[in-house]
C-alpha positions as CSV (number, residue, x, y, z in Angstrom):
1,X,1.4,30.0,24.2
2,X,1.6,29.2,20.5
3,X,-1.2,27.4,18.7
4,X,-0.7,23.6,18.4
5,X,0.0,22.6,14.8
6,X,-2.7,20.6,13.1
7,X,-1.9,16.9,12.6
8,X,-0.6,16.5,9.1
9,X,-1.6,13.3,7.2
10,X,0.5,12.6,4.1
11,X,0.0,10.0,1.3
12,X,3.4,8.6,0.4
13,X,3.8,7.0,-3.1
14,X,7.3,5.5,-3.6
15,X,7.8,5.5,-7.4
16,X,10.2,4.1,-9.9
17,X,9.4,3.9,-13.6
18,X,9.6,0.1,-13.4
19,X,11.1,-3.0,-11.8
20,X,13.6,-5.7,-12.8
21,X,10.7,-8.1,-13.3
22,X,8.5,-5.7,-15.3
23,X,10.4,-2.8,-17.1
24,X,8.5,0.5,-17.0
25,X,5.8,-1.2,-15.0
26,X,4.5,1.9,-13.2
27,X,3.9,3.8,-16.4
28,X,2.6,0.8,-18.4
29,X,-1.0,1.1,-19.5
30,X,-3.6,-0.8,-17.5
31,X,-7.0,-0.5,-19.2
32,X,-5.6,2.3,-21.3
33,X,-4.3,4.3,-18.3
34,X,-0.7,4.5,-17.0
35,X,-0.6,2.4,-13.8
36,X,0.7,5.2,-11.6
37,X,-2.6,7.1,-12.1
38,X,-4.6,4.4,-10.3
39,X,-2.8,5.2,-7.0
40,X,-2.7,9.0,-7.5
41,X,-6.4,9.3,-8.6
42,X,-7.6,7.1,-5.7
43,X,-5.6,9.1,-3.2
44,X,-7.2,12.3,-4.6
45,X,-10.5,10.8,-3.4
46,X,-9.2,10.2,0.2
47,X,-10.7,13.0,2.1
48,X,-8.4,12.7,5.1
49,X,-5.1,13.4,3.2
50,X,-3.5,16.8,3.6
51,X,-0.9,16.1,0.9
52,X,0.0,13.4,-1.6
53,X,3.7,13.0,-2.4
54,X,5.2,11.0,-5.3
55,X,8.6,10.2,-4.0
56,X,10.9,9.3,-6.9
57,X,14.3,10.0,-8.4
58,X,12.8,10.0,-11.9
59,X,10.8,13.2,-12.6
60,X,9.7,11.9,-15.9
61,X,7.1,9.8,-14.1
62,X,5.1,13.0,-13.7
63,X,4.7,13.0,-17.5
64,X,2.4,10.0,-17.1
65,X,0.3,11.4,-14.3
66,X,-2.9,13.0,-15.6
67,X,-3.2,16.8,-15.3
68,X,-5.5,18.1,-12.7
69,X,-4.6,15.5,-10.1
70,X,-3.4,16.9,-6.8
71,X,0.1,15.7,-5.8
72,X,3.6,17.0,-5.1
73,X,6.8,15.5,-6.6
74,X,9.6,15.0,-4.1
75,X,13.1,14.1,-5.4
76,X,14.8,11.1,-3.7
77,X,18.3,9.8,-4.1
78,X,18.8,7.5,-7.1
79,X,20.5,4.8,-5.0
80,X,17.1,4.0,-3.5
81,X,16.1,2.5,-6.9
82,X,18.3,-0.5,-6.2
83,X,16.4,-3.8,-6.1
84,X,17.9,-4.6,-2.7
85,X,16.6,-1.3,-1.2
86,X,14.4,-1.9,1.9
87,X,11.2,0.1,2.4
88,X,12.7,1.3,5.7
89,X,15.3,3.2,3.8
90,X,12.7,4.9,1.6
91,X,10.6,5.9,4.6
92,X,13.6,7.2,6.5
93,X,14.7,9.4,3.6
94,X,11.2,10.7,3.1
95,X,10.9,11.7,6.8
96,X,14.1,13.8,6.5
97,X,12.2,16.0,4.0
98,X,8.6,16.0,5.3
99,X,7.1,16.7,8.7
100,X,4.2,14.3,8.3
101,X,2.6,13.2,11.6
102,X,0.7,10.2,10.0
103,X,2.1,8.5,6.9
104,X,-0.1,6.7,4.4
105,X,2.3,4.5,2.5
106,X,0.8,2.9,-0.7
107,X,2.8,1.1,-3.4
108,X,1.7,1.6,-7.0
109,X,1.7,-2.1,-7.7
110,X,-1.5,-2.5,-5.7
111,X,-3.9,-0.4,-7.9
112,X,-7.3,-1.6,-6.8
113,X,-7.5,-0.3,-3.2
114,X,-10.6,1.8,-2.6
115,X,-10.8,5.3,-1.0
116,X,-13.1,3.9,1.8
117,X,-10.5,1.3,2.7
118,X,-7.8,3.9,3.0
119,X,-10.0,6.3,4.9
120,X,-10.9,3.6,7.4
121,X,-7.3,2.8,8.1
122,X,-6.5,6.5,8.5
123,X,-9.4,7.1,10.8
124,X,-8.4,4.2,13.1
125,X,-4.9,5.6,13.5
126,X,-6.0,9.2,13.7
127,X,-8.4,8.3,16.5
128,X,-5.5,7.3,18.7
129,X,-6.9,3.8,19.3
130,X,-4.2,2.3,17.1
131,X,-0.8,3.7,16.1
132,X,-0.6,1.7,12.9
133,X,-2.8,0.0,10.4
134,X,-2.5,-2.2,7.3
135,X,-4.6,-4.2,4.8
136,X,-4.7,-7.9,4.8
137,X,-6.4,-10.9,3.2
138,X,-8.0,-13.8,5.1
139,X,-7.2,-17.3,4.0
140,X,-9.4,-20.2,5.2
141,X,-7.6,-23.1,3.7
142,X,-5.4,-26.0,5.0
143,X,-2.0,-24.3,5.3
144,X,1.5,-25.6,5.9
145,X,4.7,-23.9,7.0
146,X,8.2,-25.4,7.3
147,X,6.9,-28.8,6.4
148,X,4.1,-28.9,9.1
149,X,0.4,-28.1,9.1
150,X,-0.1,-24.5,10.3
151,X,-3.8,-24.2,11.1
152,X,-4.9,-27.8,11.6
153,X,-3.5,-31.1,13.0
154,X,-2.8,-34.4,11.4
155,X,-3.4,-36.1,14.7
156,X,-7.0,-34.8,14.8
157,X,-9.9,-35.4,12.5
158,X,-9.7,-33.1,9.5
159,X,-12.0,-30.2,10.1
160,X,-14.4,-28.7,7.6
161,X,-12.8,-25.7,5.8
162,X,-15.3,-23.3,7.3
163,X,-14.3,-24.4,10.8
164,X,-10.6,-23.9,10.6
165,X,-8.9,-20.8,11.9
166,X,-8.1,-18.3,9.1
167,X,-4.7,-17.1,8.4
168,X,-4.2,-13.3,8.1
169,X,-1.7,-12.4,5.4
170,X,-0.5,-8.8,5.0
171,X,-1.5,-7.5,1.7
172,X,1.8,-5.6,1.8
173,X,1.1,-2.4,0.0
174,X,-0.9,-0.1,2.3
175,X,0.4,0.9,5.6
176,X,-0.8,3.8,7.8
177,X,1.4,4.7,10.8
178,X,2.3,7.5,13.1
179,X,5.7,9.1,12.6
180,X,6.8,8.3,16.2
181,X,6.1,4.6,15.5
182,X,8.6,4.5,12.7
183,X,11.1,6.7,14.6
184,X,10.9,4.4,17.7
185,X,10.7,0.9,16.1
186,X,12.0,1.5,12.5
187,X,8.9,-0.5,11.4
188,X,5.6,0.4,9.8
189,X,3.6,-1.6,12.3
190,X,3.5,-1.2,16.0
191,X,2.0,-3.6,18.6
192,X,-1.7,-4.1,18.3
193,X,-2.2,-2.7,14.8
194,X,-5.6,-2.2,13.1
195,X,-6.0,-4.9,10.5
196,X,-8.4,-4.1,7.6
197,X,-9.4,-7.3,5.8
198,X,-10.0,-6.8,2.1
199,X,-11.1,-9.2,-0.7
200,X,-8.8,-10.7,-3.3
201,X,-9.8,-8.3,-6.0
202,X,-8.9,-5.2,-4.0
203,X,-5.7,-7.0,-2.8
204,X,-4.5,-7.9,-6.3
205,X,-0.8,-7.2,-6.6
206,X,1.1,-6.5,-9.9
207,X,4.6,-8.0,-9.7
208,X,4.8,-9.9,-13.0
209,X,3.5,-9.7,-16.5
210,X,0.9,-12.4,-15.6
211,X,-0.3,-10.2,-12.7
212,X,-0.6,-7.4,-15.2
213,X,-2.7,-9.5,-17.6
214,X,-5.0,-10.4,-14.7
215,X,-5.3,-6.8,-13.7
216,X,-6.3,-5.9,-17.3
217,X,-9.0,-8.5,-17.1
218,X,-10.3,-7.0,-13.8
219,X,-10.5,-3.6,-15.4
220,X,-11.8,-4.6,-18.8
221,X,-14.6,-6.9,-17.3
222,X,-15.8,-4.0,-15.1
223,X,-14.8,-5.4,-11.7
224,X,-13.0,-2.1,-11.1
225,X,-13.8,1.4,-12.3
226,X,-11.1,4.0,-11.8
227,X,-13.7,6.8,-12.1
């Protein structure tokens, strides 16, 4: 009998130079460093990753990634750069070209995730206890949805904030999942996923110029150190 192949865990970084909202966003300097480096450098510190793949149709993005960092560039079709492209399409195309068993999908616009958070999500999926994992934030505020209170009732006495049930909101930019999960469900999340709660600094998302300015403040005031 042949030897069983070692489980392969791959960091997947979908990459465009920028977005419609923020041109050249992913190569724009954040604290003096092109944004894409935050993701690649942090992934270099994730001990459980076998490979790190920058998946892009724009090879010039590699000119902005610092030398000495471990990663591979994988070309993807340019049509996946369209604003209406769904992440499902990107993952599907990636899996045509890579035999990863566990995919660690991380979007560049969430630069402050830590290696320990990523390792924890991978470990939970690798263990077999969960088939998928994602990061989320917890909100303990009075929330409404579709014109109605979501986590409290107007017919009952207003509870103290600390007593209301929290809402769990997907952070939306780190997902860890087994290949078979995506092939079976076409989703990044299976039933009963592992949910890693992170704070609002780690969860900060850059999707506008204002978000970029806030991220600059986070870096320049010392709340986050890339090194």
